[in-house]
C-alpha positions as CSV (number, residue, x, y, z in Angstrom):
1,M,106.4,117.9,130.1
2,F,107.5,119.3,133.4
3,G,109.0,122.4,131.8
4,G,105.4,123.7,131.2
5,L,104.5,123.0,134.8
6,I,107.5,124.8,136.1
7,Q,106.6,127.8,133.9
8,W,103.3,127.9,135.8
9,F,105.0,128.4,139.1
10,D,107.6,130.9,137.9
11,P,107.1,132.3,134.4
12,G,110.0,134.7,134.9
13,R,112.5,132.1,136.2
14,D,114.8,132.7,133.2
15,P,116.1,136.2,133.9
16,E,117.9,136.3,130.5
17,R,114.6,136.1,128.7
18,G,112.7,139.3,128.6
19,T,112.5,142.1,131.1
20,T,110.5,142.5,134.3
21,P,107.2,144.2,133.4
22,D,105.7,147.2,135.1
23,Y,104.5,146.0,138.5
24,R,101.0,147.4,137.8
25,F,100.5,145.1,134.9
26,S,101.8,142.1,136.9
27,L,99.4,143.0,139.7
28,A,96.5,143.4,137.2
29,N,97.3,140.0,135.8
30,E,97.3,138.6,139.3
31,R,93.9,140.1,140.1
32,T,92.5,138.5,136.9
33,F,93.9,135.2,138.0
34,L,92.3,135.6,141.4
35,A,88.9,136.4,139.8
36,W,89.1,133.2,137.8
37,I,90.0,131.2,141.0
38,R,87.0,132.7,142.7
39,T,84.9,131.6,139.7
40,G,86.3,128.1,140.0
41,L,85.6,127.9,143.7
42,A,82.1,129.1,143.2
43,L,81.5,126.4,140.6
44,I,83.0,123.8,143.0
45,A,80.8,125.1,145.8
46,G,77.7,124.9,143.6
47,G,78.6,121.3,142.7
48,L,78.9,120.4,146.4
49,A,75.6,122.2,147.1
50,C,73.9,120.2,144.4
51,A,75.2,116.9,145.7
52,Q,74.2,117.7,149.3
53,F,71.1,119.8,149.2
54,L,69.3,119.3,145.8
55,P,66.4,116.8,146.2
56,P,66.3,113.9,143.8
57,L,65.2,115.0,140.4
58,P,62.7,113.3,138.1
59,V,65.5,112.1,135.8
60,A,67.6,109.3,137.4
61,H,70.9,110.5,138.7
62,L,70.5,114.0,137.2
63,R,71.4,115.6,140.6
64,E,74.7,113.7,140.7
65,I,75.4,114.5,137.0
66,I,74.9,118.2,137.6
67,A,77.1,118.1,140.7
68,I,79.9,116.3,138.9
69,L,79.7,118.6,135.9
70,L,80.0,121.6,138.2
71,L,82.9,120.1,140.1
72,V,84.8,119.3,137.0
73,L,84.1,122.7,135.4
74,G,85.4,124.4,138.6
75,G,88.6,122.4,138.4
76,V,89.0,123.2,134.7
77,V,88.5,126.9,135.4
78,A,91.2,126.8,138.1
79,L,93.7,125.1,135.8
80,R,92.9,127.4,133.0
81,A,93.4,130.4,135.3
82,V,96.9,129.5,136.2
83,D,97.7,128.7,132.6
84,H,96.4,132.1,131.4
85,W,98.2,133.9,134.2
86,A,101.6,132.3,133.4
87,R,101.2,132.8,129.6
88,T,100.2,136.5,130.1
89,E,103.1,137.1,132.5
90,R,105.5,135.5,130.0
91,A,104.2,137.6,127.1
92,M,104.6,140.8,129.2
93,R,108.2,139.8,130.0
94,L,109.0,139.1,126.4
95,G,107.1,142.1,125.0
96,T,104.9,140.0,122.8
97,A,101.2,140.1,122.2
98,L,99.0,139.0,125.1
99,P,97.6,135.5,124.6
100,R,94.1,135.3,123.1
101,S,91.5,133.3,125.0
102,R,88.1,132.0,124.0
103,F,87.7,130.4,127.3
104,P,85.5,133.1,128.8
105,A,83.0,132.8,125.9
106,V,83.1,129.0,126.2
107,L,82.5,129.2,129.9
108,A,79.6,131.6,129.5
109,I,77.9,129.3,127.0
110,V,78.4,126.3,129.2
111,V,77.0,128.1,132.3
112,A,74.0,129.4,130.2
113,L,73.3,125.9,128.9
114,G,73.5,124.5,132.4
115,A,71.1,127.1,133.6
116,I,68.6,126.2,130.8
117,A,68.9,122.6,131.7
118,L,68.2,123.4,135.4
119,V,65.2,125.5,134.4
120,V,63.8,122.6,132.3
121,S,64.3,120.1,135.2
122,V,62.6,122.4,137.6
123,L,59.6,122.9,135.2
124,I,59.4,119.1,134.8
125,Q,59.3,118.7,138.5
126,V,56.7,121.3,139.0
127,F,54.3,120.1,136.3
């Protein structure tokens, strides 16, 4: 169990496995990781903003549900970011194919559905 977590913090810790990749690829992988962390932080900030500044919505506890969903999604994105970074770094070291990920598509669909739900709740409140 902890072996996987240790790999998160140092995917190249076993120097006998693979070779050090070109630093440009490692830095590009790190920039991708940082972009995902920013996305996670933005979702967390949106969740906190909903909890603090959104007026009560016509559906009971909808504001709290939206806030919690955004907070959880932000945490999931952060965890997924570090997992993808470590798996990509390991693949580069071993010279294997980069890991495939459907997470960006899933995240886009979840965010789009959330936006639609918010539009519907605003329209219900207006009319």
